[in-house]
C-alpha positions in Angstrom: -50.2 98.1 -43.2 -48.9 96.1 -40.7 -50.3 97.2 -36.8 -46.5 96.6 -35.5 -43.0 98.2 -36.3 -39.5 98.2 -35.7 -36.9 100.8 -35.4 -33.6 101.0 -37.3 -30.8 103.0 -36.0 -27.6 104.5 -37.4 -25.8 106.2 -34.9 -23.1 108.9 -35.2 -22.0 107.7 -38.6 -19.0 110.5 -39.4 -18.0 111.5 -42.9 -16.4 114.3 -44.4 -18.9 116.8 -46.2 -18.3 120.0 -47.9 -21.1 121.7 -46.1 -21.7 125.4 -45.0 -22.1 128.6 -46.3 -18.7 130.3 -45.8 -16.1 130.0 -48.9 -13.8 127.9 -46.6 -16.7 125.5 -46.2 -17.2 125.0 -49.7 -13.7 124.1 -50.5 -12.6 122.1 -47.4 -14.6 119.1 -46.2 -15.2 119.0 -42.4 -16.4 116.0 -40.0 -20.2 115.8 -39.8 -21.7 113.4 -37.8 -25.2 111.8 -39.0 -27.6 109.7 -37.1 -30.8 108.8 -38.2 -33.8 106.5 -36.3 -36.5 105.0 -38.7 -39.8 103.4 -37.7 -40.6 100.7 -39.8 -43.5 98.6 -40.7 -42.8 95.0 -39.4 -42.5 92.2 -41.8 -44.7 89.1 -41.3 -41.4 87.4 -41.2 -38.3 88.6 -39.7 -35.8 85.9 -40.3 -35.2 86.9 -43.6 -32.9 89.9 -44.7 -34.9 90.5 -48.1 -38.0 90.8 -45.7 -36.5 93.7 -43.7 -35.0 97.0 -44.5 -31.0 96.6 -44.6 -29.4 99.3 -42.3 -26.6 99.2 -45.0 -29.1 100.7 -47.6 -29.1 103.7 -45.5 -25.5 104.0 -44.4 -24.5 103.7 -48.3 -27.1 106.1 -48.9 -25.7 108.8 -46.6 -22.1 108.1 -47.5 -23.2 108.5 -51.3 -24.6 112.3 -50.3 -20.9 112.7 -48.9 -19.8 112.4 -52.2 -22.0 114.8 -54.2 -20.6 118.0 -53.6 -21.3 121.0 -51.5 -24.4 121.3 -49.5 -25.0 124.7 -48.0 -26.8 124.0 -44.9 -27.1 121.1 -42.3 -31.0 121.4 -42.5 -30.4 120.7 -46.4 -28.4 118.0 -45.5 -30.8 116.6 -42.9 -33.9 117.0 -45.6 -31.8 114.8 -48.0 -31.4 112.0 -45.4 -35.1 112.1 -44.7 -35.6 111.7 -48.3 -33.2 108.6 -48.5 -35.3 107.2 -45.4 -38.5 107.4 -46.8 -37.7 106.1 -50.4 -38.6 102.4 -48.9 -42.5 102.8 -48.6 -42.1 100.7 -45.2 -40.8 103.9 -43.5 -43.6 105.3 -41.3 -41.3 108.0 -39.6 -37.9 109.2 -39.3 -35.7 111.4 -37.2 -32.4 112.6 -38.4 -29.4 114.4 -36.7 -26.8 116.4 -38.4 -23.7 117.7 -36.8 -20.7 119.8 -37.9 -18.2 118.5 -35.5 -15.3 121.4 -35.7 -17.3 124.6 -35.8 -17.2 125.5 -32.5 -14.3 124.8 -30.0 -16.3 125.0 -27.1 -18.9 122.7 -28.4 -18.8 119.2 -28.9 -21.0 119.9 -32.0 -23.7 122.3 -33.5 -26.4 120.9 -35.9 -30.1 120.1 -36.4 -32.6 117.2 -35.7 -35.6 116.8 -37.9 -38.4 114.3 -37.7 -41.0 113.3 -40.2 -44.1 111.1 -40.4 -45.1 109.5 -43.7 -48.2 111.6 -45.1 -46.6 114.7 -43.8 -46.9 117.5 -46.4 -43.1 117.7 -46.9 -43.2 113.8 -47.4 -42.8 112.9 -50.9 -44.8 110.1 -50.7 
């Protein structure tokens, strides 16, 4: 493993998700903001796209999650995004935020932030 690293960030990706425990949340999509910050092992060469983790991979993976169907909890979505991040062996750590934007009129958003490091018991790899 390389001694150096870099960070990939996806900030404020807003997509429609069917998420929540209430009946209306199961039927009607709502706006959810997903953010991710990944600490990635630095490649020996950084001027070639195939040597780095492409942020489009993370964005497309989150878009695919939005299309899968109902998710009961924001915690479950955050776990799914973390699993997506750790599917690349170069990822050392990740921090994921999931916010529902239209739940509480007095708040900008409500949600969770989860962090994980490779080798953590909940890490599949």
